[in-house]
C-alpha positions as CSV (number, residue, x, y, z in Angstrom):
1,X,27.6,14.4,-123.2
2,X,26.9,15.5,-119.6
3,X,23.4,16.3,-118.5
4,X,22.6,20.0,-118.8
5,X,25.1,20.8,-121.6
6,X,24.4,21.6,-125.3
7,X,25.7,19.4,-128.0
8,X,27.9,22.1,-129.7
9,X,28.9,20.0,-132.7
10,X,25.2,19.3,-133.4
11,X,24.3,23.0,-133.0
12,X,27.0,24.1,-135.4
13,X,25.8,21.6,-138.0
14,X,22.2,22.8,-137.8
15,X,22.5,26.5,-137.2
16,X,24.5,29.6,-138.2
17,X,27.0,31.2,-135.8
18,X,24.4,33.8,-134.5
19,X,21.7,31.2,-133.8
20,X,24.2,28.9,-132.1
21,X,25.4,31.7,-129.8
22,X,21.8,32.6,-128.9
23,X,20.9,28.9,-128.2
24,X,24.0,28.5,-126.0
25,X,22.7,31.3,-123.8
26,X,19.7,29.2,-122.9
27,X,20.3,27.4,-119.7
28,X,19.4,23.7,-119.8
29,X,17.8,22.6,-116.5
30,X,19.3,19.5,-115.0
31,X,16.3,18.6,-112.9
32,X,12.6,19.4,-112.8
33,X,10.3,20.1,-115.6
34,X,11.4,21.3,-119.0
35,X,9.3,24.1,-120.6
36,X,9.8,26.0,-123.9
37,X,8.5,29.5,-123.3
38,X,8.1,30.4,-126.9
39,X,5.2,27.9,-127.5
40,X,1.8,27.8,-125.7
41,X,2.2,24.1,-124.9
42,X,5.8,24.3,-123.6
43,X,7.2,22.0,-126.3
44,X,10.2,23.0,-128.4
45,X,9.7,23.4,-132.1
46,X,12.3,24.8,-134.4
47,X,9.7,27.1,-136.0
48,X,9.3,28.9,-132.6
49,X,13.0,29.5,-132.3
50,X,13.3,30.6,-135.9
51,X,10.4,33.1,-135.5
52,X,11.9,34.5,-132.3
53,X,15.3,35.0,-134.0
54,X,13.7,36.8,-136.9
55,X,11.7,38.9,-134.5
56,X,14.8,39.9,-132.6
57,X,16.6,41.0,-135.8
58,X,13.7,42.7,-137.6
59,X,12.9,46.4,-137.0
60,X,9.2,47.1,-136.6
61,X,6.9,50.1,-136.4
62,X,5.4,51.2,-133.1
63,X,3.2,54.3,-133.7
64,X,5.5,56.9,-135.2
65,X,8.7,55.4,-133.9
66,X,10.7,52.8,-135.7
67,X,12.2,50.3,-133.2
68,X,15.2,48.3,-134.2
């Protein structure tokens, strides 16, 4: 697999179609430092991805307005 590309077969085995599409939108840097923005230490953990996907799809209350 070329540097900077996702392993699509692996993603499809591990995630549903929605999660796979979201992951494929993440650009993989081919040089420099890698940093996962969803954790404080910059290291990828599946839990951080899962929590962000849940957050994106869960409506929440903001004052009197319901935000979806």
